[in-house]
TORTORVEX-391400 format. One record per residue: residue in one letter; x, y, z of N, C-alpha, C in turn. Coordinates in steps of 0.05 Angstrom, whole numbers, plus 5000, padded with zeros to 4 digits. Atoms other than C-alpha are relative to their C-alpha. Layout:
N
AXYZXYZXYZ
...
END
This chain:
850
M497249955013522641774768502449945018
G498049994974526441634837503049804984
F498550255004529540994803502350074978
I498949955020533341344747503150075003
M496849954994539841604783500849755020
A500050164979539241034832503449854996
G496950135001547040834846501750174982
A497949865015550441394806502650065009
P497049974987557941434809500150265016
G499749774990559541894862497350135019
G501949864988552542014883498750234988
A501049715011551742614840498149984984
L502149965022545742794808499650214986
P500649725018544543314746497450025003
L503049894989538043644776498750124973
L500549845029537644064706498549794986
S500750215021537343484662497449855011
L501850174994532943084706497250185004
H502249845003528043654713498849984975
R501050025028527643714639498649714991
I500750255006526242954638497649995004
R502749984992520642984681497650194991
A501849795012517643604650498849824974
A500450055022517943244580497549725014
L501950204990514742584616497350055006
F502449884991509042964647498650104975
A501249885022507643284577498749714989
R501150235017507442574545497849865014
V502050154983502842284605497250164992
S502349875003498142874593498450014974
Q501550115032496842714516499349725011
L501050284994495842004534497749985015
A501850074979491942024596498850275006
P501449704997487642774596499249975029
G500950054978484742464656501850055026
V499249944979490642594702501950194993
L498549725007493243274669500250145032
A499749854982491743644731501949885027
R499050134977494543164782503550044989
A497449985016501043154732501650225003
E499249714998501643904734501150095030
K498849974970501543934809502249935009
A497350045000507143464813502150084987
R498149875011510943804770500650295007
R499549804986510844454801501749945021
R498550074977513244114860503549964998
L496850105006520243924833501850225005
P497649814994526444324849500150194976
R499449815021527944934806503249934988
P497350095013534344714758502250185011
T497649844986541144934787502849954975
L497150005019548144994746501149705003
P498850254999551644374727502550015020
V497949984982557744614773499649905025
W500350054974554244494831500149675007
H499350345003554143744814502749945006
G497350054997561743744814500650055028
L498949914975562144134879498549775021
L501350194977557043664914501749714994
T498650255007561243094883502850005018
A497649904992567543404911499750005030
A500849994970564443524982499549705008
V500550304996561942734980503449935007
V497250154999569342534968501450085022
V498449874978572443015020498749875024
C501150134974567242725073500749705004
V499350365001568841975054503350035013
G497850024992576042145062501150065022
I499349914970575842515127499549785013
S500850224984571941925151501949795000
S497650215002577241445131502350095010
S497849854979582941885157499849975028
T500649994970579841965220500649745010
L500650264987578441235233503149844997
D497450065001585841115208502050105027
V499049844977588341655258499049845028
V500850064977584041395314500849695013
D499150285002586640665300503150015009
K496749964994593940885306500550135027
I499149884972593741325366498949785019
G500650184986590140775401502049784999
A497450164998595940315380502450095024
E497549854982601140825412498450015030
A501049984977596540895475500449705012
T499650244992596540145485503149935003
L497350074994603940085480501150175020
M499149894976604940655527498749835030
G501550134984600340325573501549765009
S498650304996604639625567502450045012
R497149874986611240055582499750035028
I500849824972608140375643500249645019
D501150254986605739615665502349845002
E497750194996612739265655502050185022
A498049824976616039875702498749855019
I501750024970610639745758501249665006
A499650304986611838935751502249945011
G497550074988619139045761500750095027
T499649944976618839365823497649915025
R502250124980612738965857501249885021
G499250154974616938555901501350155019
P498749784977620939095937498050185009
A501649864992614939505935497949885027
V501250084983611238995977501549935027
Q498250034978617138876025500550265012
A500549824989617239606039497550125012
A503249954985609739686052499649875023
A500250164979610439106097501250075024
L498249934969616239376144499750304998
L500449684995614440086131502250164996
D497049995001621440186104499650244981
D500949775013620340956081502350024979
R498249975019626840976047500049854976
L500150255021626140356006497550094981
A502449935022619440635985500350244986
Q498749765014622641325968501149884972
S498450065015627240995927498449814974
I501850075017621840595889498450174988
A501549815011617641205875501650154981
D498149895024623641545841500149874977
S499650175021625040975802497950034978
L502049955010618140965778499450214980
R500849725009617741725764501950024977
S498849915024623641685717499049864977
H500850165027620341225665498250244986
A501549785018617341675606496949875003
G502850044998610041755608499049985031
I500750024969609441705693500450305003
A499449694990608042425719500450015029
S499750034976607542235789499549745018
V500550294988607741645843500150085030
R500649944975604941645913499949695012
F499150274989607141035957498250005027
F501350054975602040826015500349745008
S499950304982602440286074497550005007
L502450064992596640066104500249885030
P499650104969598839946185496750085010
G502350034984592539816223497150014981
G501650035025588339796158499150314991
E500349715008588940626151502150024980
P498149915017592640916089501950145011
T498349804984598941216111502250074970
L498449885023603341616053502749955009
L497250064992610541276062501750264982
A498149865014613441646001498650134974
S501349875021611842085937501950074989
A498849895015614742295874499150174975
G500949885019612842815818497050125008
A502749854989606143225817498349884977
P502350045017599543005780499850274977
P500849775025598043375710498250165005
L502649875000593443905698497749824990
P501850135015586843615679499650134971
H499949975031586043595604496850044990
R502849955015579443905564500150034975
G500249985026576644005503501249804978
M499050225023579843645441501949855012
E498350224986585343355492498349805006
S501150214986580643025534498649804976
L501050155021576442765470502149804982
L497750195014583042465439501249775024
L499850214978584542135507498249785005
R502050244994577941815513500349824974
A499950185023578441575437502249785003
A497450195002585341275453499549775021
H500750214978582040885520503150035011
L497750014987588641155553499250115025
L500850044969588041035632502150215010
L498649764991590941705665500649855033
E499149974966591241445739499949675003
R499750284995593340725765500249935022
D500450144966591240375835501849825001
V498650264994596539815844500149965029
Q500450024971594439425903502749825000
L497450144991600639105940499249755024
Q500950194984599238435975502549775007
H497850144989603437976022498349755017
D501750224993600537236034497550075004
G503149945001593337466009499250245021
T500449764986593438096054501350234988
T499149815009593438736022501850225025
V498449834981599539156056500550294994
G499749775012599839746012499450044970
S500649955032598840095948501450214986
L498649825020601840505888498150154984
L501649865019597741095858502050114983
I498249955027601341225790498150204984
T501549795015598541855750502049994973
V498950035025600241835678499950264989
N499849715011603142455638499649944969
P500950095024599842385570501350244979
D499849775019603143085536501349914979
E498950145024608242705496498449854974
F502050175021602742245472497950224984
L502049825012598442885454501350194979
Q498549855028604143215412500449854978
R500050155020605042655374497449944985
T502950045017597542545356499450234988
Y500449745010597143295338501750044971
A497850005024602943225290498249854977
R500950205017599542605257497250114987
I502649885012592642955247500450204982
R499849755023595943595217501149804968
D499150145028599643135161497649904984
E501950135009593642755150497850214981
T502049795009589343365140501050134969
V498649905022594343675088499749824974
R501050275020594143025049497750014990
L502350005003587342945051498950224974
F501349715015585243665020501149984976
G499649975036589943634958499049754985
T501150225014587342914942497050054997
S502549975013579843104944500250184981
V500949785031580643714898500849854979
V499350125027583943294847497849824993
I501750185006578642754855497750154994
G502349835002573243194860499750164970
L499449865034575643594792499249764980
V500150235023575842894756497049864999
L503350155000568642644774498450234998
F501349815013566143314758498950014973
L499650075036568443254686498449704995
L501250335003566642494690496350064996
T503050014994559342634709498450214981
M501449845026558243214657500049834976
R499550155023560542744604498349775000
T501150285001557142064627497450035013
V502450014992550542344654498350224994
T501949745003548143084644499549964964
R500649995032549243024565498149784990
P502050225005546242284557497350105004
I502449964989540442564598498350184982
Q500749805013539143174557499149814964
H501250265022539142614495497349915006
L502850184988533642234533498050234994
V502449845000529042914537499550054976
A500549875032529743084460498349744985
A501450225016527442394442497649945011
L502450004992521442374491498450214991
E501849825009519043034467499149874966
A501050105028518242674398498649774994
V501750235002513842134421497250144992
D502949985016507342064379498149875023
P502250114976501541994432498649744988
N501250225011497941544384501349734992
Q498250285012503841074364502349995021
P497950004978508041064432502049834990
G497450195007512140474407500950014981
A498049945015514340724349501550135007
A497849824995518741194383502249835011
R497850134987525340924392502150205019
V497949834983529741224453503349934995
P497350105008537341304429500949885017
A498550174988541540754452502750195015
Q497649844987547241044502502549825005
E497850174997553940814508500549905029
S499850054979553640844583499449685009
R500750274997553740164614498950025028
H501250024972550640414683497850055000
E502849924982544840804714499350144968
V501349925023543741184645499349854976
G500750215016543940584602497449815009
F502250164985539140264649497750174996
L501949834994534640894649498549974970
T500449985023534740864571498349694993
E501750255004532240094569497550035011
R502850034982527140224625498050174982
L501349905011524340784585499149914974
Q501550175021523640394520498149855005
G502050214989520639834558497050175012
V502449905000515340374579498150064978
L501149925028514040594515498849744980
D501150225014513239924489497649835015
R502250124987508939644544497550155000
L501849865002504740254539498349964972
H501450085030503340084463499549754999
A501450275002502239344480497050025016
E502649974978496339534533498050124979
I501449885018494239984480498449824979
D501050235022493539424427498349785011
A502050214986490638974482497750085005
R502249904998485839384493498250004980
R501950025023482939424427499349734997
K501050305004483338704420498049905021
S502150104985479538604481497350104994
E503049965013473939054454499349874984
H500650155022474038654391498949725015
R501050264990473538014428497550035015
L502349974982468138274478497650034977
R501949935022463938534415499849734986
V499850285020465337824379498249825019
S501550204980463237474446497450065006
I503249924997456337824459499249944972
E501450045021454537774386499949674997
G500450354999456136964388498749915024
S500950144982453336864452496550055007
R502350034993446436794485499550245015
Q500149764986447237544513499750244973
V500649695016444538214478500150185015
A499249754993447238864489497550164991
Y501949775016442039424473500350265017
E500349754988440340154484497650114989
V502349925006434040514483500250375005
D500249714996433841274466497450125011
F502749934994428041644499500450304979
T500149755013429942304466499249974966
T500250055019429741974396498149774990
N501150224998425741374409500549854982
S498950215021430040934371501749835021
R499350204985433140274395502949904985
W498150175016440039974377500749765022
M499750274990441839264394502049844985
T497850085013447838824378498749804980
P501050165022447138374319498749795003
N500950294996445837714355496850025009
F502350034990439137954374497949854980
P501850135021434937654314500749685013
E499850264990438236944339498849915023
L501449974974435337084406497049884994
L502850015005428437084373499449834980
G500750195019429136544325500150104974
L500349855030429437014264502449894987
P497349985012434536934212501850214995
P497449834999441637274210499450244982
G500449715018441138054188497650065002
T502949964997433338014207500450265012
D499949754983432238784229497349905019
A501150054969429638604301498550225007
S501049724985427539324320497950044982
A502350035012422039214269497449895021
Y502450184981418238804324499650175019
S500649874976414839184380500249795024
L499750134975415238984451497449855004
T502550154994407938784450499749774985
E499650265019409838244392502049785016
I498550224996415737934426499349995036
I499850044978414437984499497549825008
H502550154997409637384525497550155012
P502549884990402637584537499050035030
D499850024970402937364609501050205016
D498349824985408337824625500550224991
R499849715020407538424573499050215021
E501249794987403138804622502150095025
R498249984976408038694684502250134991
I497449925006414338864649499550334984
T500249825009411339404611499950255023
A500449874977409239684679502550115014
E497449974988415639604713502250164988
Q497849865024420239884654498950335001
S500949685000415940564650500350135028
A500149894979415940624728503250055006
F497150054993423540484733501350284981
A499049815011424940984677498550275008
A501649744991420341534710501950115024
A498649954979424141514776501349755012
G498450194985427940934787503050025004
K497749964991434640874817501649724998
G498850284996440340364814500049864970
M500250185026439839754769498249864998
Y502750135010433839504737500149714995
E499750264996433138714747496349884990
A502550095003427138324711500449684987
E500350195015425937624689497449954987
Y502650045014420737434637500249854970
R499250195015419537044579499550204970
L500149905029419537254502499149814981
K501650185018414836944449501550044979
R498749935029418536834380498150054985
P502849895021414837114323499449824981
L500750175019415736604276498849665010
D500750294989414635884317498650035022
G501849984972411636174378500849895020
G499150094977416835874420500350195023
I499449854980418636114488503050035009
V497049954991425036384512500150185025
W500349844974426536624583503050175004
V497549855005431037154587499750235031
S499649844979434037624645501250234989
T499149755005435038334640500950205021
R498449874974439738824675500850234988
G499849755017440339584656499950225029
R500049784984440540214685498750284979
V501649805017436740934662502450245002
E498149695001442041534643498350185000
R502049685006438942244654501450194996
D499049745006440642954639500950155028
A500149824973442243504687498250025017
D502549914988435343644704498849675013
G500750284994434742824719497849914980
K501550065020430342774659501749674985
P498750185011431342004629500750074977
I499749885030434642064564500949714982
R500250205011436541344550500449755025
F500150174977436140644581502649794987
V497750205012442740194571500049725016
G500850264985441639444589501849754983
L498250245014444638724574497149705009
T501950164997439138164565501449714993
S499050195000441137424578498049774996
D501150235002438436784554499749785023
I499850144977436336374614498149805003
T501650205004431935864585500649765012
A498850294987436435224607500150085030
R500050004970437035524678496849965010
K503149994986429035614684499449704991
R500850315001428434874655500649845025
A499750134977432834654706498850025029
E501749904975429135034764497349844999
L502350175000422934674740500149675006
R499450234992425934014741500849995031
L499550054971428334154810497850005015
E502749994985421434344833498649644999
E500450295008419533624800501049825025
L499250184975424233304848499050045028
A501149974971421933654905497349935011
Q502650144991415033344898499849704996
V499850275004417632644885501649925020
D498250144978420232144940502149894978
Q497850075015427131994913500449685001
L499550324997427331264939497849844988
T502350155014420431034913499050104971
G500849885021418831544859496950065001
L503549914998411431634889500650285007
P500449694987408932404909501149965025
N499150014974412632604971497250085023
R502349854981408432875036499250234991
A501549765004407333545012498049964980
I501950005023404433364941497549805009
S501750194991400532784977498650175016
L501849864985397333225027498950234982
D501749825019395533774973498249884983
R501950195015392333214931498049905017
A501550114979388733024992498050275006
D501649764994386433745005498350084972
Q501749935023383833844936497949814994
A501950125006380133214933497550015017
I501349984973377233345005497950274991
R501149765012375234084977497649954984
T501250045022372233794919497049885003
A502050214988368033244957498250205012
V502049864984365233795004498550174980
V501349805013363434304950497849854982
H501750085014359933764907498249855014
G501050124985357333404962500649634996
T499250295005360532714942501949925028
S497650124978365432254992502149994983
C497550035006372232194990501749805023
A498850044984376831725022502949955005
I496949904994383631735057500549695016
I498750214986387531115070502049975009
H497749994990393431095116501349725000
L499150254999398030525108502950045021
D497049924986404130355154501149695005
I499050194994408629815156500349865025
H499850084971408329345216502949925011
S497550034987414729395262502650014978
F497949925022418829695204502950045011
H496949934986424329935252501349695010
D498250254991425529185274500649884980
F499350095021425729025204502750104989
N497449875011431529515189502049905017
A498350024979434929335255500749684996
A500050355007434428535229501549994977
F499150045023436228675162501750164987
G498449765012439229285149498650194987
H501149845012437529905120499649984964
D500249985026439129775050497549764996
A502050125003434329185055497050075000
G501649804995429429695080498550114978
D499949895023430330045023498749854976
I501550255021428329434973497349985006
C503150044998422229345007498950174997
L502049755005419630025007499750094969
R500450005027421130024932497749884986
E501750255012417629394919496750075012
L502749934986411529594968498850204977
A500749715017411130254924498849894972
G501250105028410329884860497949885003
R502050194993405629404888496850225005
L503049844993400629964916499750174976
Q500149835026401530404851498149804983
R501550195021399329824814496749875011
S502350094985393429624861497550295007
V501649744995390230364865498249974973
P501649945020384330494816500850274985
D499849755018384031014763498750215019
G501449814987382831634793501250075026
A498849974973386431474859503249985000
S497549995002393531634879501149935024
V498650134976398231364928502550145001
G497949834999403931774957502049835026
R498450104978410031635014499950275016
V499749724983409032085070501749965023
N498450004978413331835120502549744995
G497550215007419331295128498749744986
D501650215002414630705128497150064996
E503349935000407931065119499450064973
F500849945022403731125053497350115005
L502849865000397531545036498349924974
V501950015022392331374990497750204998
I502349855008387131854962498149904979
A501850135020380631554932497750184998
P502149825000375832124911497849844987
G502750185007368731884902499449745015
A500050214994370031274938498250015025
S502150064977364430994985501649865024
A498550134983366130655050500349744996
A499350305012365129955022502849954984
T498049995023369030164961502949985019
A497949944986374430415012501249765014
D499250224984374229755052501049814985
G498750195015375429324990502950044991
L497149885007381229804971502049905018
A498150014982384229795036500649615006
E499750274996383729005041502049904977
R498550105023386828944968503050135001
L497749924998392729354985501249875022
V498750114976394429005051500649694989
A499050265013394028395009501849944983
A497649965018398528594957502850075014
A497949984984403528805010501049715010
S499550244979403228105045502149814982
A498450205011407127744987502950085008
P497249924991414627615004501650164978
V498349795012419728104983502749925003
D497850095000426027874964502850195011
V498649764985431828225008502549795000
P497450134991439228025022499449815026
G500950134972438427455070497749814996
G502050155004432527145040497650184993
P502249895004425327305020498650055032
V501649954978421127645076497250114996
A502149885005414127805079499050215018
P501049724984412228535103497149995011
G503350054988405728595144499450354995
L500549695003402229245126497050015012
S502249874991396329585168498950244985
A501749825017390930015140498350175018
G502749894981386330575178499350204971
V501749975020381130815136498150245013
A502249754991377531565142498450104976
M502249875017371731855106499550264999
C501249675001369532545086497649924979
P499749754966365432865108499149845021
S500550074975363532365160502350035025
D497649974985370432385194501250245002
G498949714997372133135178499550104972
K500749825025370733645121502850164991
T497849885007378233835114502049804996
A498050155008384233515095501549945023
A498350014972387833615165498249845020
E502150244983381333235200500149774988
V500450215005380732725154502749855000
V497350124996388632535148500549985026
A498950094969389332555225498049775006
A501150304990383332045230500849794988
A498950215010386331585184502749895013
Q497150124981393231615225499049885021
I500450094974389431485287498849684993
A500550225008386230935255501749794999
V497650125004392330605232501549925025
V498050034972395730675300498549775009
H501150244983390030195328499849754981
A499450275015390329745268502849855001
D497650124999397729675271500449825027
R499850124980396529475347499049715002
D500650225000392728905329500849804984
G498150245020397928585282499850084973
P499849975031399728615210497349914992
G502750045017394428585158497050025003
Q502749974983388928915200499050274986
V501349725009384129475172498250085021
R502149894978380829915219498750274988
F500949795009375730435197499950275032
Y499749764972375931145246497049995014
D502449874984370931255296500750215024
P499849754982370331815346501449885031
G498450174981372331255402503249994999
L497450025004378831185371501150315006
G498849675001379831945370500750025036
R499749904975378831985447502349825016
T497550134993383831445458502150124987
A497849855010388631795419500750215013
V499149814983387532395458501949895030
A498850094969389132035523502649874997
R497350105011395931675488501650234996
R497749815005398532365472499850115029
A499749864973396832615540501949825018
M498250204987400331985571503250064992
E497749895006405932155523501650205012
R499649784988406732815550501149985032
D499450004976406732625620502149785007
L497450155000411832075605503050104998
S498749795005416032545577501150185028
A500149814982415033025633501649835032
A499150114978416632465683503149855000
I497150065007423332275649501750215010
S497949734999426032965653499750125031
Y500049884972422733185727499149855019
G500750214978420732575768497249884992
G502550175008415732075770500249695003
L499350255007419331435753501649905021
F498950134978422430995806500749714988
L498950285004426330305811498749855024
L500750164975423829695849502649774990
Y497650185003429529125859498449745007
Q500550294986428228355864502649885004
P497450114992433727985897500149714982
R499250265011436927355863502149825020
F498150214980440226765900501349784988
D498150215011445526275882497949725018
T501150284995441725545890501749845015
E498450174986447925215917500450105030
S499249884972450325675973497550205016
G502449804993443426085980500950335009
Q499249704994447526745978498350184982
F501049775018444927365956501850144978
V497749975023448127525889499550254982
G500249765020444728105854496950034999
V503149915002438028415836499050094973
E500849965022433628545776499050265007
A501149764997431629275766497650054988
L503049975019424129385748499250295001
L500649704995421930045728496750005006
R503249924996415030355750499850284999
W500549735007411631005737498050075018
R502049924986408031385789497750184990
R501149765014402531765753496549975014
N503149934990395832065782499649775021
K500050214977396731635847499749724993
E501250345005396631005806503849904991
I497450095008403130575798500049844975
L500150175025404330335723502649875000
H498150195008407829745702501250084967
P499349955031412229785635498049934979
P501650055014407129435598498550244985
S501849835008402229925602501350264992
F499749745009406830525579502549934987
L498450065018412530215542499550074970
P500649945032408730205472499750244998
I501449715013406430885477503550165001
A497449905003414131055495501649904972
E498550075029416630655428498250194982
D501249825021411331055386500450295009
A498949684994413731775422502549994993
G497049994997421131555414501350085027
L498849974978422531585486500949805011
V498750274983425030885497503150075000
R497449914998432331165488500150155024
D500049874973431131685543499749895021
L501150184979427631195584502349845009
G497750144995433730735580502050085017
H498249904991438531205596499750115032
W501049904970434531475663500549655017
V500550254987434130695682502949995007
L496850034998441930635672501150205018
N499249784987443931235708499049945029
R501350054971439031095766501249725015
A499250214988441230375777502849995009
L498050025001448130475770500750175027
G499949834974447431055822499349845026
D500550064978444630645869501849775012
Y498050275000450030015863501950115032
A498749914979454230395915498649955031
D502250104977448230315966500049725006
F500150334997447629625953502349895012
T497450124990455329435965500750165029
S499749914971454929866029499249795022
F500650194980451129326068500249765001
L499350325012454428686031502449985018
P497350034993460228376062502550054983
P498049945017466828626027500649764985
G499050255025468028145957498349945000
S502150165007461527925957498750094975
P500850005026458727775886497750154997
F502849854998453328275868499850114968
R500849935024450028415800497250134999
I501549905008445428895774498449954972
A501350075021440428655722498550204983
L501449855009437729125671498849914973
N501050075019432629035612501450114977
L498549875026435729195543497549974977
S502250025014430129375492501149954972
P499350035028431229255416501350284991
E499949715006431330005406502950085015
Q497649904980437130085461502149854985
V498150175006441029525428501450174973
S498849885017441429875363500250305005
D499349664996442630605397503050034995
D497149994999449530815373501250185023
E498949854974449931255437500349795021
L499850104970449430715490502549985007
P497950094991456530505489501150245019
A499549694984458131255507499050095022
V501549924974453131325554500449825021
L499150194981454830695590502850005011
Q496949924986462130875596500350165019
D500549814982460131505624498949955029
A501450044977455531235675501949805019
L497350154986461130685697501450165010
G498249784993465731235706499250185023
T501449804981461431725743499149855026
Y501150154973458631205796502249765007
Q498050214986465130785801499249724999
V501450234999461430175781501849814982
P498650205022465629585752497949854980
P501750075017462829335686499049685003
S500450254996462528625710497650005019
A502049964978457128865762497250034986
I502349955015452628995702499449824982
E501150185016447628505667498650144982
F502749905020443428695603498849764997
E501650275007437828215594498450114966
I501149915022435528205522497749764996
T501750165004428627875501500649854974
E499850185028427727295445498950174976
A501349815026424227865402502250144989
S498149855017430228235397502449884987
L498350195005434027655371499049954962
H501350055024428827635312501850064975
G498849955023432327565249503249965003
G497750014995439127515280501850134980
S498449795022442928105237502649975010
A497050034991450228055240500850285014
D500249794979449928805267499749985028
L500850064972446328625326502149845015
F498150254984451828035340502050205004
R497449814995457328595335499550125020
R501049764976453929065386499849865020
L500350084978452528555431502949895007
Q496850154992460028225426501550235010
R498849744986462528975441499850015030
L501250004967458828995505501349775020
R499350254980461428275528502950064999
E496349915002468928495506500850235023
A499149834979467729085554499149905026
G500350094970466128655613497350005011
I502849994998458328755606498649685004
G501750235006454128115620497950024981
I501950025021449027935566498749745007
A500850234998443627525587497749944978
L502450095013437927175546498149985014
D502049954981431727355583497349814987
D502950115006424426925581501149784982
F500050165017427826365543497949785008
G501650144995422425855527497650094992
A502149915008417326355514499450084973
G500549925032418626485439500849704989
Y499950235019421626085385503050034996
T498049985002429026175394501449765001
S498550255011433625635363502349975023
L497550024983439125345408502550054981
E497849935012443325415350501050304995
L499849685000442326185350501150075030
V498549964972444226135424502750015003
T497350075000450425805411501450194988
R498649835017452526395370499950295010
M500349754989450526935415502050045021
P497949934985455527265459498950045031
L502050004976451427075519501449915031
S499050084970453527015597498449885015
A502050094989447126775622497449914984
M502650085013440426445601497949995022
H502050024981434126625640497449884988
F502250205011428426125636497450155012
E502949904989420926395639498949745018
R500750244983417325975697498049854984
S501450225020412525735639501449784990
F498650195010418125365613500649815013
L499250194978418424975675496949874998
A502750084999410424905675499949704995
G500650245008408524155678502549825005
A497750155003415723945681500549905022
M499550124974415623695756498149734999
D502050195000409423205736500349874976
D500050065025411123065666502949854994
K497150104999417822605657500650094973
L498949925031418022765580500650335002
R499549695002418123515589502050095020
A497949964983422323465651502849944986
R498250045013427223105604501050234984
I499349785013427123635557501350255014
V499449774983427724165610503549985005
R497250124995434023795631501850044981
A498250015023437023745563500350254991
V499649725008436224485550502150125021
V498249904987439724635613503149905000
D497350105006445024195597501950034981
V499049925029446024445526501450355019
A499049784993446925165566502349985019
Q498350024974451424895626503549894972
G498050085011455624505566501450274982
I498149815015457525165526500750215023
G498649834984459225495591498150275008
V501949804994452625905603498249985022
P501950034974449725985675497750094988
T502650005003442625915679498250085026
L501349914975437226275721496449964997
V503450044995429726215736498550125008
K502049864989424326695744497749935005
G502550124991418026655777499449785021
V499950154979419826215831498250045022
E501649894980414126245876499849805023
T500650194983414325585916502149825009
A497150134995419325145952500149774984
E500250255018417124545905501750114977
V498750035021419824915848502850125002
H496949904994426025225881501549645004
R498550314996428024425897499949914977
F499850115022426224245828502850204987
C498549765016430824855798502849855015
S497250114987436624555851501049714986
E499550205014435923885824500550004970
L499049965026436324125752502850075000
A497149895003443124485773499350254987
I500449725005439825205758502350095018
R498849834984444525685780499450235021
E501249824986440926215807496450034993
V502350024997434026385825498450255010
Q501149694991428626985834497249974995
G502750044999421726995849499050115030
Y501549924976416327135903500449845024
H499250194975418326555946502050095013
F497949874984424426925963499250285011
A501049714998422327665958498750174978
H501649895021417528135923501850264990
P498449755011420628715885499550205018
L500549764980422629285935501750184992
P498549805011425729955936502449945017
L497550064991433130045952499649965033
S499549974969431730176027498049735002
G501950244994426329556030502449704994
V498350234999431929096001501850035028
R497949964978436929366058498649855017
D501450094973431629196113499549654994
W501250295003429928526077502849835005
Y498350164998436828306074500649945033
F499150014971438728466153498149845006
D501250184983432228106169500849744996
R499650175011433927526128502649885010
F497550144991441627426140501450205020
G499049914973442927876201502550174988
S497849795001449128366208502349814999
S497850185004454627936183502650135010
F497749894999459828466201499250275020
A501149804989460229056249499650254992
G499949705008459229786233497149974984
V502450015021452629626193497950085012
P502449984991446929946215497249944987
R502250185015439629636208497950294990
S501949865006436030316193501050244979
END
């Protein structure tokens, strides 16, 4: 209620009437909200006891007097400050008039002139004493004095002087040509100033007291009329409020345009809002009842003491009964589904006996008329008496049939491959397990056929993933149409399918596998033209190859790996020898992964030469793996790396090691010598999105210029010539990296494709030159290819030069660079260094040979 008198005239507050208003409001609140009665009574008792209205007037008068004193005091202080300023300015004028003679007297030590000046200054009003000092030799000497300093002022006089900022003592320095020759110490006499100040304060006090008495009396009468009596009327109106119809009460309007009128409006507003809230609550209860009755939710109550049930009227609708049917006539054993009845009855009985918190359960109801199934969710709680005995159960049952159907649909989607519509890996393996269990129990056979698309990774790299999806969907349809009744096919990996053929013999499985491979070999129309995918099949039999799904499926996987190595369209049956080979491959995979991480790999470098100058211009980095005292070349472990997904890590290792050796190579070469390191780049590395970032980090770490690196890609990498591949290679060229087509002539790359590639060099395989030295026609073909490369500005290199005769032939063809055993075998970094000095010698000082 503090807002009632906010801003009342004069700050007066009629406490008696306010106390009555508060008492009346607390009485009304206690009727409308019995729950807050105790707190309201305690708050009312803390209110101050009522006082007589006369104190309101006295308080008003006191406030007026205080305000008047404050205002008058400020006015007096302002005026005495002005007088003090005037007095100080007069003294300053007197000092200014005597400054010249005073400087002369001090400089000449003229005590007569000094005394005359002191007497002259003393005669001015407000100056109590003057002392004239000279400074011969820097020590002050009294020349003259006049008057005596006043006694110190204390108490009120000191306070008034500080308030007026009156300076009682002034030290005036006398200077001649920038040198202080004396000083005047002048003391001010404030007695006259204080007398005038006392008189002014006395006059103001008498005037203020009379004015305050008159104003206080007027405000007292005005407060009684405009505040106290209107509040008494408000109290009477509040006592007449009907708790059941608070909005019907009307608070009498007040003539006051100030706080009392505002209070009247606010009280009426409070009553109106209270009435609106009661009406809204009634409407909300009505809407809630209607919404429950019209929804798929049923509120119900079970009374354990009377064994009776109450349910909202929409319960018959939930059970599919006609409106108005007495659903309580049906027992739980009739409406709960038989498969859920025992569980729900036991759960509810146990919860009613000792359960706490909220009971929750999902179960099915069986419609009495049509036998339809309705899924429901029930939430409720048990109310107990003082002894803890259950007296009733109150709950809400919701129809969740639509949600359950959606969940079943999601379960179906979780079992189906979304791209092909075939059963996914989990369902396929489950079906394989069921088929093999049945075969073992009944002593029959079962065939598992594992299918793999040959080089599907390269297919995606060449034609794009959209084309790959089209191919997978088409193959899935062909496989489904090719399997016999009783057999099933599913997609178990990106490019792998699994066929389960219960009861199939080895001969039947072989014929089925051949039929599936043949069905897949027909061309598939994809963007860019029709492509014929190749399918490989691995077959395993139960019980000969295993008596569990895990054993038979693993055997089929091993068989398909070996079939895929033989090329597309191959079918292989599992045999134990393949298993041993698979174990060996897995061991090699583990060792290779460890070699990449912890050591075992190393690089050899084979030098390259310029055919015209004979200059050493670079090396090709060749990877080797030292495993169990055996040196392995890439062809013996790269296929394993590809299957194990280690090609990218292997490529990163080679890149960092080669760039790390670059500084050692340039350390023994003459400054400014051209030098490049050639690295082989696999198709998987070309499509690696991380390659540009890894390359950039390595170049920065080892301070290697991009022009010193050349990536060699094989003709197989260009198969399909996808636009994405060209873009990736083009970005490498734009970064300054060399791109060389390796082993040209060993495959079927067209010259048209070569002209579109962003190449910096072409490397010819030795076999490309075989017979060209003796066969003039073949020699013309080789020369034409070299001329085409030179015509498009692509330098050429021949690998595998092992004789001087081949070297001369390369020179005649204007081949730019050569490499082979005729010049040097692959060597470690230190071996290349020794070889270089043995062949070329130390061409500059400061390069040791060891």
